Structure formats: C-alpha cells, structure tokens
DRENZA-185604 format. One record per residue (C-alpha): residue number from 1; residue in three letters; x, y, z. Coordinates in pm, whole numbers, plus 50000, padded with zeros to 5 digits. Each point is the difference from the previous one (the first is absolute). Example, Ala and Ser with C-alpha at 12.3 -4.5 7.8 and 13.67 -1.06 7.14 Angstrom:
+-----+-----+-------+-------+-------+
|   k |   r |  east | north |    up |
+-----+-----+-------+-------+-------+
|   1 | Ala | 51230 | 49550 | 50780 |
|   2 | Ser | 50137 | 50344 | 49934 |
+-----+-----+-------+-------+-------+
This chain:
+-----+-----+-------+-------+-------+
|   k |   r |  east | north |    up |
+-----+-----+-------+-------+-------+
|   1 | Met | 61724 | 13441 | 84869 |
|   2 | Pro | 50235 | 50223 | 50205 |
|   3 | Asp | 50071 | 50342 | 49851 |
|   4 | Arg | 50332 | 50010 | 49809 |
|   5 | Gly | 50075 | 50340 | 50149 |
|   6 | Asn | 49998 | 49843 | 50344 |
|   7 | Ile | 50258 | 49749 | 49882 |
|   8 | Val | 50238 | 50279 | 49903 |
|   9 | Ala | 49934 | 50194 | 50320 |
|  10 | Thr | 50064 | 49697 | 50216 |
|  11 | Lys | 50323 | 49922 | 49819 |
|  12 | Asn | 50126 | 50358 | 50013 |
|  13 | Glu | 49956 | 50006 | 50378 |
|  14 | Leu | 50240 | 49706 | 50026 |
|  15 | Val | 50273 | 50112 | 49762 |
|  16 | Gly | 50328 | 50006 | 50185 |
|  17 | Ala | 49839 | 49869 | 50319 |
|  18 | Val | 49989 | 49625 | 49936 |
|  19 | Ser | 50321 | 49807 | 49945 |
|  20 | Ser | 49820 | 49669 | 49951 |
|  21 | Lys | 49800 | 49944 | 49682 |
|  22 | Ile | 49651 | 49872 | 50086 |
|  23 | Phe | 49845 | 49764 | 49746 |
|  24 | Gly | 49635 | 49904 | 50003 |
|  25 | Ile | 49900 | 49655 | 49876 |
|  26 | Val | 49737 | 49905 | 49742 |
|  27 | Asn | 49955 | 49629 | 49925 |
|  28 | Leu | 49842 | 49900 | 49669 |
|  29 | Thr | 49999 | 49633 | 50097 |
|  30 | Pro | 49693 | 49798 | 50106 |
|  31 | Asp | 50217 | 49798 | 50243 |
|  32 | Ser | 50189 | 50273 | 50188 |
|  33 | Phe | 50066 | 49909 | 50363 |
|  34 | Ser | 49860 | 50336 | 50109 |
|  35 | Gly | 49676 | 49941 | 49815 |
|  36 | Ser | 50009 | 50345 | 49842 |
|  37 | Gly | 50035 | 49881 | 49642 |
|  38 | Glu | 49666 | 49826 | 49968 |
|  39 | Met | 49786 | 50152 | 49723 |
|  40 | Met | 50250 | 50285 | 49949 |
|  41 | Thr | 49877 | 50144 | 49672 |
|  42 | Pro | 50213 | 50263 | 49820 |
|  43 | Lys | 49764 | 50272 | 50122 |
|  44 | Lys | 50027 | 49881 | 50360 |
|  45 | Ala | 50378 | 49970 | 49963 |
|  46 | Leu | 50019 | 50363 | 49887 |
|  47 | Glu | 49777 | 50108 | 50287 |
|  48 | Arg | 50226 | 49817 | 50245 |
|  49 | Val | 50313 | 50156 | 49849 |
|  50 | Leu | 49845 | 50346 | 50028 |
|  51 | Ala | 49898 | 49933 | 50361 |
|  52 | Leu | 50349 | 49884 | 50101 |
|  53 | Leu | 50165 | 50298 | 49833 |
|  54 | Ala | 49752 | 50232 | 50171 |
|  55 | Glu | 50101 | 49846 | 50333 |
|  56 | Gly | 50358 | 50101 | 49925 |
|  57 | Ala | 50158 | 49696 | 49833 |
|  58 | Asp | 50306 | 50088 | 49792 |
|  59 | Phe | 49930 | 49712 | 49763 |
|  60 | Val | 49758 | 49708 | 49966 |
|  61 | Asp | 50123 | 49645 | 49945 |
|  62 | Val | 49771 | 49810 | 49762 |
|  63 | Gly | 50027 | 49623 | 49964 |
|  64 | Ala | 49813 | 49738 | 49800 |
|  65 | Glu | 50165 | 49679 | 50123 |
|  66 | Ser | 49974 | 49892 | 50362 |
|  67 | Thr | 50325 | 49911 | 50177 |
|  68 | Arg | 49825 | 49875 | 50313 |
|  69 | Pro | 50117 | 49661 | 50135 |
|  70 | Gly | 49860 | 49720 | 49788 |
|  71 | Ala | 49905 | 50217 | 49703 |
|  72 | Leu | 50046 | 49852 | 49653 |
|  73 | Glu | 50179 | 50189 | 49724 |
|  74 | Val | 49772 | 50196 | 49770 |
|  75 | Pro | 50068 | 49969 | 49625 |
|  76 | Glu | 50154 | 50313 | 49851 |
|  77 | Ala | 49707 | 50069 | 49766 |
|  78 | Glu | 49751 | 49974 | 50286 |
|  79 | Glu | 50203 | 50225 | 50227 |
|  80 | Trp | 50025 | 50263 | 49727 |
|  81 | Glu | 49626 | 49987 | 49933 |
|  82 | Arg | 49940 | 50065 | 50369 |
|  83 | Leu | 50246 | 50292 | 50000 |
|  84 | Arg | 49943 | 50164 | 49665 |
|  85 | Pro | 49644 | 50142 | 50033 |
|  86 | Ser | 50070 | 50156 | 50340 |
|  87 | Leu | 50337 | 50142 | 49897 |
|  88 | Glu | 49853 | 50146 | 49680 |
|  89 | Leu | 49723 | 50168 | 50201 |
|  90 | Ile | 50253 | 50134 | 50252 |
|  91 | Glu | 50215 | 50122 | 49709 |
|  92 | Arg | 49705 | 50186 | 49846 |
|  93 | Glu | 49949 | 50175 | 50332 |
|  94 | Gly | 50361 | 50124 | 49990 |
|  95 | Leu | 50107 | 49799 | 50306 |
|  96 | Ile | 50223 | 49731 | 49849 |
|  97 | Ser | 50314 | 50164 | 50147 |
|  98 | Lys | 49855 | 49930 | 50345 |
|  99 | Ile | 49994 | 49627 | 49935 |
| 100 | Ser | 50228 | 49711 | 50094 |
| 101 | Val | 49926 | 49661 | 49844 |
| 102 | Asp | 50057 | 49677 | 50189 |
| 103 | Thr | 50102 | 49730 | 49750 |
| 104 | Arg | 50256 | 49722 | 49969 |
| 105 | Lys | 49987 | 49980 | 49619 |
| 106 | Tyr | 50249 | 50191 | 49786 |
| 107 | Asn | 49766 | 50053 | 49703 |
| 108 | Leu | 49747 | 50166 | 50229 |
| 109 | Met | 50275 | 50212 | 50157 |
| 110 | Arg | 50087 | 50119 | 49650 |
| 111 | Arg | 49637 | 50077 | 49912 |
| 112 | Val | 49924 | 50198 | 50315 |
| 113 | Ala | 50331 | 50188 | 49973 |
| 114 | Glu | 49892 | 50109 | 49651 |
| 115 | Met | 49685 | 50139 | 50161 |
| 116 | Asn | 50230 | 50209 | 50225 |
| 117 | Val | 49921 | 49853 | 50340 |
| 118 | Ser | 50252 | 50116 | 50259 |
| 119 | Phe | 50091 | 49671 | 50170 |
| 120 | Ile | 50012 | 49628 | 49940 |
| 121 | Asn | 49968 | 49773 | 50302 |
| 122 | Cys | 50152 | 49657 | 49932 |
| 123 | Val | 49941 | 49727 | 50261 |
| 124 | Gly | 50262 | 49730 | 49957 |
| 125 | Pro | 50290 | 49955 | 49757 |
| 126 | Leu | 50098 | 50292 | 49779 |
| 127 | Pro | 49977 | 49980 | 49622 |
| 128 | Glu | 50322 | 49925 | 49813 |
| 129 | Gln | 50253 | 50278 | 49934 |
| 130 | Glu | 49930 | 49993 | 49625 |
| 131 | Glu | 49638 | 50082 | 50081 |
| 132 | Leu | 50068 | 50258 | 50270 |
| 133 | Arg | 50249 | 50205 | 49793 |
| 134 | Pro | 49756 | 50110 | 49727 |
| 135 | Leu | 49731 | 50058 | 50263 |
| 136 | Phe | 50212 | 50259 | 50182 |
| 137 | Ser | 50167 | 50144 | 49691 |
| 138 | Gln | 49656 | 50086 | 49859 |
| 139 | His | 49848 | 50108 | 50334 |
| 140 | Lys | 50275 | 50177 | 50192 |
| 141 | Lys | 49782 | 50123 | 50286 |
| 142 | Leu | 49830 | 49667 | 50060 |
| 143 | Gly | 50008 | 49889 | 50364 |
| 144 | Phe | 50040 | 49633 | 50085 |
| 145 | Ile | 49903 | 49816 | 50320 |
| 146 | Ala | 50170 | 49661 | 50037 |
| 147 | Thr | 49819 | 49785 | 50256 |
| 148 | His | 50150 | 49686 | 50151 |
| 149 | Met | 49795 | 49681 | 49980 |
| 150 | His | 50105 | 49652 | 50111 |
| 151 | Gly | 49879 | 49765 | 49726 |
| 152 | Ser | 49673 | 50081 | 49823 |
| 153 | Pro | 49660 | 50104 | 50139 |
| 154 | Glu | 49881 | 49641 | 49954 |
| 155 | Thr | 50291 | 49848 | 50197 |
| 156 | Met | 50150 | 50272 | 50221 |
| 157 | Gln | 49835 | 49899 | 50329 |
| 158 | Arg | 50071 | 49627 | 49969 |
| 159 | Asn | 50350 | 50045 | 50142 |
| 160 | Pro | 50019 | 50362 | 50117 |
| 161 | Leu | 50328 | 50163 | 50095 |
| 162 | Ser | 50110 | 50022 | 50363 |
| 163 | Pro | 50110 | 50336 | 50144 |
| 164 | Arg | 50371 | 49927 | 49943 |
| 165 | Ser | 49949 | 49876 | 49644 |
| 166 | Ala | 49765 | 50287 | 49918 |
| 167 | Arg | 50245 | 50265 | 50120 |
| 168 | Arg | 50284 | 49842 | 49802 |
| 169 | Arg | 49804 | 49949 | 49678 |
| 170 | Val | 49833 | 50340 | 50005 |
| 171 | Ser | 50335 | 50174 | 50055 |
| 172 | Ala | 50145 | 49812 | 49702 |
| 173 | Phe | 49691 | 50076 | 49790 |
| 174 | Phe | 50026 | 50371 | 50078 |
| 175 | Glu | 50367 | 50017 | 49905 |
| 176 | Cys | 49962 | 49800 | 49678 |
| 177 | Ser | 49677 | 50168 | 49890 |
| 178 | Lys | 50137 | 50350 | 50050 |
| 179 | Asp | 50313 | 49913 | 49802 |
| 180 | Glu | 49801 | 49838 | 49719 |
| 181 | Leu | 49753 | 50286 | 49969 |
| 182 | Val | 50264 | 50273 | 50006 |
| 183 | Thr | 50215 | 49807 | 49751 |
| 184 | Ala | 49695 | 49971 | 49774 |
| 185 | Gly | 49957 | 50377 | 50005 |
| 186 | Cys | 49754 | 50071 | 50281 |
| 187 | Glu | 50109 | 50312 | 50187 |
| 188 | Val | 50094 | 49907 | 50355 |
| 189 | Gln | 49752 | 50244 | 50152 |
| 190 | His | 49724 | 49820 | 49812 |
| 191 | Val | 50088 | 49656 | 50140 |
| 192 | Phe | 49787 | 49885 | 50294 |
| 193 | Leu | 50046 | 49668 | 50178 |
| 194 | Asp | 49734 | 49813 | 50196 |
| 195 | Pro | 50076 | 49711 | 50242 |
| 196 | Gly | 49675 | 49833 | 49898 |
| 197 | Ile | 49825 | 49971 | 50335 |
| 198 | Gly | 49771 | 49696 | 49985 |
| 199 | Phe | 50151 | 49861 | 49679 |
| 200 | Gly | 50143 | 49665 | 50109 |
| 201 | Lys | 50104 | 50083 | 50356 |
| 202 | Thr | 49891 | 49874 | 50339 |
| 203 | Asp | 49820 | 50249 | 50222 |
| 204 | Ala | 50316 | 50031 | 50210 |
| 205 | Ala | 50199 | 50072 | 49684 |
| 206 | Asn | 49756 | 50274 | 49900 |
| 207 | Trp | 50051 | 50174 | 50334 |
| 208 | Ala | 50376 | 49948 | 49977 |
| 209 | Leu | 50007 | 50167 | 49658 |
| 210 | Leu | 49797 | 50294 | 50127 |
| 211 | Leu | 50259 | 50045 | 50273 |
| 212 | Glu | 50262 | 50022 | 49724 |
| 213 | Thr | 49832 | 50304 | 49844 |
| 214 | Arg | 50228 | 50258 | 50161 |
| 215 | Arg | 50318 | 49814 | 49907 |
| 216 | Leu | 49890 | 49936 | 49642 |
| 217 | Ser | 49877 | 50358 | 49962 |
| 218 | Ser | 50351 | 50127 | 50069 |
| 219 | Glu | 50112 | 49835 | 49674 |
| 220 | Tyr | 49691 | 49975 | 49778 |
| 221 | Asn | 49668 | 50163 | 49913 |
| 222 | Val | 49787 | 49755 | 50198 |
| 223 | Ala | 49636 | 49936 | 49912 |
| 224 | Ile | 49765 | 49835 | 50250 |
| 225 | Gly | 49666 | 49831 | 49937 |
| 226 | Val | 49823 | 49846 | 50300 |
| 227 | Ser | 49645 | 50127 | 49957 |
| 228 | Arg | 49737 | 49747 | 50117 |
| 229 | Lys | 50237 | 49703 | 49970 |
| 230 | Gly | 49928 | 49672 | 50173 |
| 231 | Phe | 50300 | 50001 | 50234 |
| 232 | Ile | 49852 | 50308 | 50169 |
| 233 | Gly | 49676 | 49816 | 50072 |
| 234 | Arg | 50182 | 49693 | 50130 |
| 235 | Ser | 50230 | 50207 | 50222 |
| 236 | Leu | 49779 | 50288 | 50114 |
| 237 | Gly | 49645 | 49899 | 49919 |
| 238 | Gly | 49758 | 50074 | 49716 |
| 239 | Asp | 49824 | 49718 | 49821 |
| 240 | Leu | 49898 | 50207 | 49698 |
| 241 | Pro | 50251 | 50203 | 49795 |
| 242 | Ser | 49803 | 50318 | 50068 |
| 243 | Asp | 50029 | 49932 | 50375 |
| 244 | Arg | 50378 | 50043 | 49970 |
| 245 | Asp | 50001 | 50361 | 49878 |
| 246 | Ser | 50074 | 50159 | 50337 |
| 247 | Thr | 50287 | 49765 | 50081 |
| 248 | Ser | 50128 | 50042 | 49643 |
| 249 | Lys | 50022 | 50372 | 50066 |
| 250 | Leu | 50211 | 49944 | 50313 |
| 251 | Ile | 50249 | 49790 | 49804 |
| 252 | Glu | 50003 | 50238 | 49703 |
| 253 | Gly | 50058 | 50296 | 50230 |
| 254 | Ala | 50290 | 49817 | 50164 |
| 255 | Ala | 50144 | 49928 | 49654 |
| 256 | Val | 49986 | 50371 | 49914 |
| 257 | Leu | 50178 | 50083 | 50327 |
| 258 | Ala | 50262 | 49736 | 49916 |
| 259 | Gly | 50077 | 50167 | 49667 |
| 260 | Ala | 49791 | 49815 | 49742 |
| 261 | Lys | 49979 | 50210 | 49685 |
| 262 | Met | 49677 | 49843 | 49875 |
| 263 | Val | 49694 | 49846 | 50165 |
| 264 | Arg | 49719 | 49829 | 49810 |
| 265 | Thr | 49663 | 49986 | 50175 |
| 266 | His | 49631 | 49943 | 49941 |
| 267 | Ser | 49896 | 50278 | 50240 |
| 268 | Val | 50190 | 50318 | 49920 |
| 269 | Ala | 49841 | 50281 | 50202 |
| 270 | Pro | 50104 | 49889 | 50353 |
| 271 | Leu | 50362 | 49946 | 49893 |
| 272 | Ile | 50010 | 50340 | 49830 |
| 273 | Lys | 49877 | 50162 | 50323 |
| 274 | Phe | 50273 | 49824 | 50197 |
| 275 | Val | 50275 | 50101 | 49758 |
| 276 | Arg | 49871 | 50357 | 49998 |
| 277 | Leu | 50017 | 50011 | 50380 |
| 278 | Leu | 50359 | 49875 | 49986 |
| 279 | Ser | 50089 | 50269 | 49749 |
| 280 | Glu | 49844 | 50270 | 50216 |
| 281 | Ala | 50187 | 49873 | 50306 |
| 282 | Gln | 50330 | 50019 | 49810 |
| 283 | Ala | 49935 | 50351 | 49869 |
+-----+-----+-------+-------+-------+
C-alpha cells in the first residue's frame, strides 16, 4: 500500500494550485464498463483508494451499481452490501472524508452521509425535496453532484439525444437541479453539475456537450466524466477501455482549460501532472 505520509505530501503540494477537483474512480461492480470492478474485494478497494490519493486525487468516487448502457438496476440491499464492507474499511483507515459515493438511491445517500463521506454523485433524477431537506440539514457540508441521464441505464441508448436536444435538456437540467438542491439546503458552492457524457446521447451530442463546457462553467460548477468511455473509442480509436486513457487525458485537460471545476478519471497521475503544469505556467 502507498505510504499515507506521501498522500499528505502530494496533496499539500497542490493546495492553492489546482482549481479543478480531481476525483479518482473505484468501481465495486462486476459489470463496470471499464472492467476495473471485477473481483474488487474491500482490501483491494482500499489499496486502490490509497493509490489514487497518493497520485494526487482530491477525492475518490466509489460506486457499486453500474450505469453503463444496458446495465440493469441493482436492488438496494445488494448495492449496500457491495458498498458497506469497503466503506467501513476506508472509514477505519481515517479516509472516509476523501470519498464520494456514486448512487441513485436515497436510502444509500442517507447511510453514506451518516458515515461522513464528502460527496454524493447521483446519476439521473434527484430525490424528492422532502428527502433532500433532511439530508442537507443534517450534513451541512455535504457536496452533491447531479449528473444528467436520458432515461435509465437499461434504455438510455435506445433513442439517444441529438446534439440540439442534448444541449437544451442539459441546460434545463442544470438550472432545475441547482435550484432544487439549493432550495433543499445544499450550499451553492457544494453543488456540482455534470452533463452526463455518454448517458443517453449520440456521439455527436457528447462532443457538442463538451464544447459547451466553457459556457456552462460561467454559470455553474461543472463536473466532467469522460474517462475510457465508448464514444472516445468510436471517434478516436481504442477497442478496450484501457486503450482510451491517453485520449481521455486530452479531453479531460481541455475540460480543465474550459473551466470545469471537477473531473472524474480512472487514471489520476497524468491529469495531475497536466494541471500542475498549468498552475506553474500561471504563477
């Protein structure tokens, strides 16, 4: 396992130098599109979290239900049993505040908030206001990432959005989600909004939304997640998800330059190096 002292040293070097939050990704699902969740035991999950933090990640996004195209919904009890052992081990190591949890289920949002994770990443519709209000009243510093999805993982690519429809619907989603979250008690600086690249959009629509990053970032805290996604392989090459890491970095770097406040990625170290170079150039 990486030395915890190195984690602190790496983070301290970046304080004040990085405007974008960099999130590593750990999948606890056997059917993740990236393939990284297979046989992810709690011990291996902790090791991966430590490695990503040592590379310089600000936080690590942990998920136990795949939202890849065609994925079926996981029952709440099963999703929790995938999450719980790893989160408890991470908590015992004193790293729970470095964790974001990717879940669409309110009861799991409530449980992980009680464990004091720092962020919840919700792909799709938000919970109801009567559920959100107690969540934020009890956890005032909780960050929330609202991610747009057209339909459900099972259906979203059957009739994907065109560029025009995607731009219109994502803009409306951003406005409504920000209003709902702030009204429910989430502090505006803790609200992050993700256009949901790859979630029910054509390849052209994905590129169109990426081109909207600068405009959207002038109004919102924009989060971007493109790492290893299929549209990159179809557009730029890379049959296997791992083959798309280098092109993912190009897109992520462009998103940072365009003002994205958060980037989620499987491979943290190269992006951290890029952001550090930008910070040095601006000094």
